[in-house]
C-alpha positions as CSV (number, residue, x, y, z in Angstrom):
1,M,-1.4,16.6,-47.5
2,P,-0.2,16.0,-43.9
3,Q,-1.0,12.6,-42.4
4,A,-3.1,12.5,-39.3
5,K,-1.2,11.6,-36.2
6,E,-1.8,8.2,-34.8
7,K,-3.4,8.1,-31.4
8,P,-1.1,6.5,-28.8
9,E,-2.3,3.1,-27.7
10,L,-4.0,3.1,-24.3
11,T,-2.4,1.1,-21.4
12,D,-4.5,-1.6,-19.8
13,L,-5.2,0.7,-16.8
14,E,-6.4,3.5,-19.1
15,K,-8.7,1.0,-20.9
16,A,-10.2,0.1,-17.5
17,D,-11.0,3.7,-16.9
18,C,-12.6,4.4,-20.3
19,L,-16.1,5.6,-20.6
20,T,-18.6,3.2,-22.3
21,G,-18.6,3.9,-26.0
22,K,-21.2,4.0,-28.8
23,M,-23.4,1.0,-29.2
24,I,-23.6,-0.6,-32.6
25,G,-27.2,-1.3,-33.7
26,G,-28.8,1.2,-31.3
27,I,-29.1,1.7,-27.6
28,A,-32.8,1.7,-26.8
29,L,-34.4,1.1,-30.2
30,K,-33.7,-2.6,-30.3
31,G,-35.6,-5.5,-31.7
32,P,-38.0,-7.6,-29.5
33,G,-36.4,-10.2,-27.3
34,W,-33.2,-8.2,-26.6
35,G,-31.8,-8.3,-23.1
36,G,-33.0,-10.4,-20.1
37,G,-31.5,-11.3,-16.8
38,K,-31.6,-13.3,-13.7
39,R,-34.2,-12.9,-11.0
40,R,-33.4,-10.0,-8.7
41,R,-32.7,-10.3,-5.1
42,F,-34.9,-8.6,-2.5
43,V,-33.4,-5.3,-1.2
44,F,-34.6,-2.4,0.9
45,L,-35.5,0.6,-1.2
46,D,-37.3,2.7,1.5
47,R,-34.3,3.3,3.8
48,E,-30.5,3.8,3.8
49,C,-28.7,0.5,4.3
50,C,-25.1,-0.7,4.6
51,Y,-23.9,-4.0,3.2
52,H,-20.7,-6.1,3.3
53,V,-20.3,-7.7,-0.1
54,M,-17.7,-10.1,-1.4
55,S,-17.0,-12.3,-4.3
56,R,-14.2,-14.8,-5.2
57,V,-12.7,-15.9,-8.5
58,A,-13.6,-19.3,-9.9
59,G,-11.1,-21.9,-8.7
60,G,-9.6,-19.6,-6.1
61,D,-6.4,-19.0,-8.0
62,L,-4.4,-15.8,-7.3
63,L,-5.2,-14.1,-10.6
64,F,-5.0,-10.4,-9.5
65,G,-1.7,-8.6,-9.6
66,D,-1.0,-5.0,-9.0
67,V,-2.5,-3.9,-12.4
68,E,-5.6,-6.0,-11.9
69,K,-6.2,-4.6,-8.4
70,E,-5.8,-1.0,-9.6
71,A,-8.1,-1.6,-12.5
72,F,-10.8,-3.0,-10.2
73,R,-10.4,0.0,-7.9
74,K,-10.8,2.4,-10.8
75,L,-13.9,0.7,-12.1
76,M,-15.4,0.5,-8.6
77,R,-14.9,4.3,-8.1
78,R,-16.4,5.2,-11.4
79,L,-19.5,3.1,-10.8
80,E,-19.7,4.5,-7.3
81,R,-20.0,8.1,-8.7
82,F,-22.5,6.9,-11.3
83,S,-24.8,4.8,-9.1
84,G,-25.0,6.8,-6.0
85,V,-23.9,3.8,-4.0
86,E,-21.1,4.8,-1.6
87,V,-18.0,2.7,-1.0
88,L,-17.2,3.0,2.7
89,T,-14.1,0.9,2.6
90,Y,-12.8,-2.1,0.6
91,A,-10.0,-4.6,0.2
92,V,-9.0,-6.0,-3.2
93,M,-7.1,-9.3,-2.7
94,G,-5.4,-11.7,-5.1
95,N,-8.5,-13.9,-5.7
96,H,-11.4,-12.0,-4.1
97,F,-12.6,-8.7,-2.9
98,H,-14.5,-7.2,0.1
99,V,-16.5,-4.0,-0.1
100,L,-18.5,-2.2,2.5
101,L,-21.3,-0.2,0.8
102,R,-23.8,2.3,1.8
103,V,-26.9,2.4,-0.4
104,P,-29.0,5.6,0.0
105,E,-32.8,5.7,0.2
106,R,-33.8,5.4,-3.4
107,K,-36.8,7.8,-3.4
108,K,-34.8,10.6,-1.9
109,F,-31.9,10.1,-4.3
110,L,-34.0,10.1,-7.4
111,R,-35.9,13.3,-6.6
112,K,-33.6,15.4,-8.7
113,F,-34.4,13.3,-11.8
114,K,-38.2,14.0,-11.5
115,K,-38.3,17.8,-11.4
116,G,-39.3,20.0,-14.3
117,T,-40.5,19.3,-17.8
118,V,-39.8,16.1,-19.8
119,D,-36.9,17.9,-21.5
120,D,-35.5,19.1,-18.2
121,R,-35.6,15.6,-16.7
122,E,-34.0,14.2,-19.9
123,K,-31.1,16.7,-19.8
124,R,-30.5,16.0,-16.1
125,L,-30.3,12.3,-16.8
126,L,-28.0,12.7,-19.8
127,D,-25.7,14.9,-17.7
128,H,-25.5,12.2,-15.1
129,L,-24.8,9.5,-17.6
130,R,-21.6,11.4,-18.6
131,L,-20.0,9.8,-15.5
132,L,-20.1,6.5,-17.2
133,Y,-20.7,6.9,-20.9
134,S,-18.8,8.6,-23.8
135,Q,-20.1,11.6,-25.7
136,A,-20.7,9.3,-28.8
137,Y,-22.9,7.0,-26.7
138,L,-24.9,10.0,-25.3
139,T,-25.3,11.6,-28.7
140,Q,-26.7,8.3,-30.0
141,L,-29.0,7.9,-27.0
142,K,-30.3,11.5,-27.2
143,A,-31.1,11.0,-30.9
144,E,-33.0,7.8,-30.1
145,L,-35.0,9.5,-27.3
146,T,-35.8,12.4,-29.7
147,V,-37.2,9.9,-32.3
148,M,-39.3,8.3,-29.6
149,K,-40.8,11.7,-28.6
150,E,-41.4,12.7,-32.2
151,K,-43.1,9.4,-33.1
152,G,-45.3,9.3,-30.0
153,M,-43.5,6.2,-28.6
154,D,-44.2,7.3,-25.0
155,E,-44.1,3.8,-23.5
156,L,-40.7,3.0,-25.0
157,Y,-39.4,6.4,-24.0
158,E,-40.4,6.0,-20.4
159,K,-39.2,2.4,-20.3
160,T,-35.8,3.5,-21.6
161,V,-35.5,6.4,-19.0
162,Q,-36.6,4.1,-16.2
163,G,-34.1,1.5,-17.2
164,Y,-31.2,3.9,-16.5
165,L,-32.8,5.2,-13.3
166,A,-33.3,1.6,-12.0
167,R,-29.5,1.3,-11.9
168,L,-29.1,4.1,-9.4
169,C,-29.2,3.4,-5.7
170,S,-29.2,-0.4,-6.4
171,L,-26.9,-2.8,-4.7
172,E,-27.7,-5.5,-7.3
173,H,-27.0,-3.3,-10.3
174,F,-23.8,-1.9,-8.8
175,M,-22.4,-5.3,-8.1
176,K,-23.5,-6.8,-11.4
177,E,-22.0,-4.0,-13.4
178,L,-18.7,-4.0,-11.4
179,K,-18.2,-7.7,-11.8
180,E,-19.2,-7.8,-15.4
181,R,-17.1,-4.8,-16.5
182,F,-14.1,-6.0,-14.7
183,S,-14.5,-9.5,-16.2
184,R,-14.6,-8.1,-19.7
185,W,-11.5,-6.0,-19.0
186,F,-9.7,-8.9,-17.4
187,N,-10.5,-11.4,-20.1
188,K,-9.4,-9.0,-22.8
189,R,-6.1,-8.2,-21.0
190,H,-5.3,-11.9,-20.6
191,G,-6.7,-13.3,-23.8
192,R,-9.1,-15.6,-22.0
193,R,-12.8,-16.4,-22.2
194,G,-15.4,-17.7,-19.8
195,T,-16.5,-17.0,-16.3
196,L,-14.1,-15.2,-14.0
197,W,-16.1,-15.3,-10.8
198,Q,-17.0,-18.3,-8.8
199,D,-20.6,-17.3,-8.2
200,R,-22.8,-14.3,-7.7
201,Y,-21.7,-11.9,-4.9
202,R,-22.6,-12.6,-1.3
203,S,-24.0,-9.8,0.8
204,V,-24.7,-9.2,4.5
205,L,-26.7,-6.3,5.9
206,V,-24.7,-4.4,8.4
207,E,-26.2,-2.3,11.2
208,D,-24.9,1.2,12.0
209,G,-22.7,1.9,15.0
210,E,-20.3,-0.7,16.4
211,A,-21.3,-3.4,13.9
212,L,-20.4,-1.1,11.0
213,R,-17.1,-0.1,12.6
214,T,-16.2,-3.7,13.3
215,M,-16.9,-4.8,9.7
216,A,-14.9,-1.9,8.3
217,A,-11.9,-2.9,10.4
218,Y,-12.3,-6.6,9.4
219,I,-12.2,-5.5,5.7
220,D,-9.2,-3.2,6.0
221,L,-7.3,-5.9,7.9
222,N,-7.7,-8.5,5.2
223,P,-4.2,-8.0,3.8
224,V,-2.7,-8.2,7.3
225,R,-4.5,-11.6,8.0
226,A,-3.3,-12.8,4.6
227,G,0.3,-12.0,5.5
228,L,0.8,-9.5,2.7
229,V,1.7,-6.6,5.0
230,E,2.1,-6.0,8.7
231,D,0.1,-2.8,8.6
232,P,-2.9,-2.1,6.4
233,K,-1.5,1.4,5.7
234,D,1.1,-0.4,3.5
235,Y,-1.5,-2.2,1.3
236,R,-2.4,0.1,-1.5
237,W,-5.7,-1.5,-2.4
238,C,-7.8,-1.0,0.7
239,G,-9.9,1.9,1.9
240,Y,-7.7,2.8,4.8
241,A,-4.5,3.1,2.7
242,E,-6.3,5.1,0.1
243,A,-7.5,7.6,2.8
244,L,-3.9,7.9,4.1
245,G,-2.8,8.5,0.5
246,G,-4.9,11.7,0.4
247,S,-8.1,10.6,-1.2
248,K,-10.9,12.9,0.1
249,R,-13.5,10.3,-1.0
250,A,-11.9,7.6,1.1
251,R,-11.4,9.9,4.1
252,R,-15.0,11.0,4.0
253,A,-16.2,7.4,3.8
254,L,-14.1,6.3,6.9
255,C,-15.5,9.4,8.8
256,V,-19.0,8.2,7.9
257,I,-18.2,4.8,9.5
258,L,-17.1,6.7,12.7
259,G,-20.1,9.0,12.6
260,M,-17.8,12.0,12.2
261,T,-17.4,14.7,9.6
262,V,-14.5,14.7,7.1
263,A,-13.3,18.0,8.6
264,T,-12.3,16.0,11.7
265,W,-10.0,13.6,9.7
266,E,-6.7,15.3,10.5
267,V,-7.8,16.4,14.0
268,S,-9.1,13.2,15.4
269,A,-10.9,10.8,13.0
270,R,-7.6,9.5,11.5
271,E,-6.3,8.5,14.9
272,I,-9.6,7.1,16.1
273,Y,-9.8,4.8,13.1
274,R,-6.2,3.8,13.5
275,R,-6.9,2.7,17.1
276,L,-9.9,0.8,15.9
277,L,-7.8,-1.2,13.4
278,L,-5.1,-1.9,16.0
279,G,-7.7,-3.1,18.5
280,A,-9.3,-5.3,15.9
281,G,-5.9,-6.6,14.8
282,I,-5.0,-7.6,18.4
283,K,-8.2,-9.5,18.8
284,A,-7.8,-11.2,15.4
285,N,-4.3,-12.4,16.3
286,S,-5.0,-13.4,19.9
């Protein structure tokens, strides 16, 4: 009988990009007392808002090399697609990160999950969860949701569904999951335990227009101010360099900052953002 081929071991970067797997002991059908969390921060849910968020590692040591920065970027992009929170630009440094985020109006974003029958809404949610979860996880979750419906456990069913929806269009959930998922990956890679981050993330509400453009330039110029490169285009782990590298997502985000469409990137937006960075850089160094 032929032996089954061994699956090749994943690299650390591939592990960072893995979907969340099956949960041992159930996903939603858990015993009382499971879960918990800290008090939530106040956020605006009735309007679209932009935030500058940042966090630093405990002790300030330069723990992030090229692999760590790339793993952080991969996790950030996957959570961006799942959560609906848009990354406008970012800079991943050796011991901290800056991200400029746009959080859409929650009610408007969630409309598509509230249309049709219960089964229609459930299918739409499970399809969306594929952005973050493995097929094994989703099969298990679907089976548990089916049990709830068959046994008339309507309250638990609704609580489970709302638990997933609550993570969408949420600055708090986006940041919490990004930091926790990266911490688990980092600790496993380096064989360490304990807290990676110095504290909870810091956030500042940023107005549209000039304030948003100024903040974006400040973030993309972080590696220049740190002396790592002379030009942000040469720093792989910032939004500007990713856009120049061909990422449509990064280009679209920078065009949002400028109030332009992505179709204008090659025509004018690229050069306009470039001039914005050069102007901000001159001011920063004067």
